[in-house]
RODO-2510 file (C-alpha; in nm, 4 decimals, decimal comma):
residues 85
     n   res          X          Y          Z
     1     m     0,0025    -0,0040    -0,0025
     2     e     0,1208     0,3488    -0,0835
     3     v     0,1028     0,6057     0,1942
     4     y     0,1070     0,9872     0,1444
     5     f     0,1328     1,2469     0,4157
     6     k    -0,0621     1,5808     0,4308
     7     p     0,1446     1,8744     0,5427
     8     t    -0,0794     1,9043     0,8419
     9     f     0,0194     1,5442     0,9564
    10     v     0,3931     1,6305     0,9038
    11     r     0,3727     1,9465     1,1176
    12     q     0,2004     1,7524     1,3918
    13     f     0,4410     1,4659     1,3639
    14     k     0,7381     1,6988     1,4161
    15     l     0,6117     1,8086     1,7408
    16     f     0,6524     1,4653     1,9138
    17     e     0,9728     1,3481     2,0763
    18     e     1,2095     1,1393     1,8491
    19     e     1,1267     0,8193     2,0406
    20     l     0,7470     0,8610     1,9820
    21     q     0,8165     0,9637     1,6105
    22     e     0,9916     0,6218     1,5605
    23     e     0,7059     0,4468     1,7265
    24     i     0,4626     0,6251     1,4921
    25     l     0,6708     0,5449     1,1850
    26     e     0,6750     0,1785     1,2831
    27     k     0,2985     0,1669     1,3016
    28     v     0,2680     0,3347     0,9724
    29     e     0,4985     0,0579     0,8167
    30     l     0,2629    -0,1989     0,9769
    31     f    -0,0288    -0,0235     0,8360
    32     k     0,1008    -0,0640     0,4865
    33     n     0,0009    -0,4379     0,5110
    34     s    -0,3606    -0,4703     0,5242
    35     k    -0,3166    -0,8026     0,7300
    36     n    -0,2055    -0,5826     1,0296
    37     h    -0,5222    -0,3577     1,0266
    38     k    -0,6841    -0,5681     1,3023
    39     q    -0,3829    -0,5225     1,5234
    40     l    -0,3869    -0,1399     1,4660
    41     k    -0,7425    -0,1194     1,5188
    42     v    -0,8359     0,0466     1,1935
    43     h    -1,1857     0,1894     1,2003
    44     k    -1,4276     0,4255     1,0248
    45     l    -1,4780     0,7315     1,2176
    46     k    -1,8217     0,8938     1,3089
    47     g    -1,9610     1,2376     1,3392
    48     r    -1,7673     1,5304     1,1828
    49     l    -1,5074     1,3001     1,0564
    50     s    -1,7398     1,0326     0,9121
    51     n    -1,5586     1,0427     0,5751
    52     h    -1,2282     0,9454     0,7394
    53     y    -1,0794     0,6432     0,9060
    54     g    -0,8365     0,6077     1,2045
    55     f    -0,5919     0,3720     1,3645
    56     s    -0,3831     0,3449     1,6926
    57     a    -0,0234     0,4250     1,6931
    58     n    -0,0155     0,3465     2,0729
    59     y    -0,2534     0,3627     2,3591
    60     q    -0,2683     0,7500     2,3417
    61     i    -0,1837     0,8513     1,9839
    62     r    -0,4244     0,8019     1,6845
    63     i    -0,3709     0,8603     1,3251
    64     v    -0,6499     0,9903     1,0899
    65     f    -0,6472     0,9027     0,7223
    66     n    -0,8367     0,8740     0,4067
    67     y    -0,8317     0,6119     0,1258
    68     i    -0,7461     0,7718    -0,2133
    69     s    -0,7851     0,4218    -0,3754
    70     k    -0,7693     0,0492    -0,2561
    71     e    -0,3869     0,0700    -0,2597
    72     e    -0,3379     0,4429    -0,1553
    73     v    -0,3963     0,6320     0,1480
    74     v    -0,3143     0,9820     0,2770
    75     l    -0,2390     1,0392     0,6419
    76     l    -0,4268     1,3495     0,7491
    77     a    -0,3576     1,3977     1,1261
    78     v    -0,1741     1,2577     1,4183
    79     g    -0,2260     1,3120     1,7912
    80     s    -0,4097     1,2219     2,0976
    81     h    -0,7891     1,1618     2,0930
    82     e    -0,8209     1,5389     2,0493
    83     v    -0,7291     1,4844     1,6907
    84     y    -1,0861     1,3479     1,6285
    85     k    -1,2340     1,6807     1,7362
***
């Protein structure tokens, strides 16, 4: 799966400590293989973000994304549960 990054995602990502950035990048690599989606808790979002999807980078950090096609996604935002608001 091909993964693209929105500038918003990159700005939010750069605010994290290096250790957490590495953990997020590891989860993005796992995400590229759809067999890992259950482990990452990939799910469709509701409410204001009902056209988007999300998955867990760790217990606190979430990543919001959209499918461009079956084999392409764009990562939109990364952060705590506040990223859903």
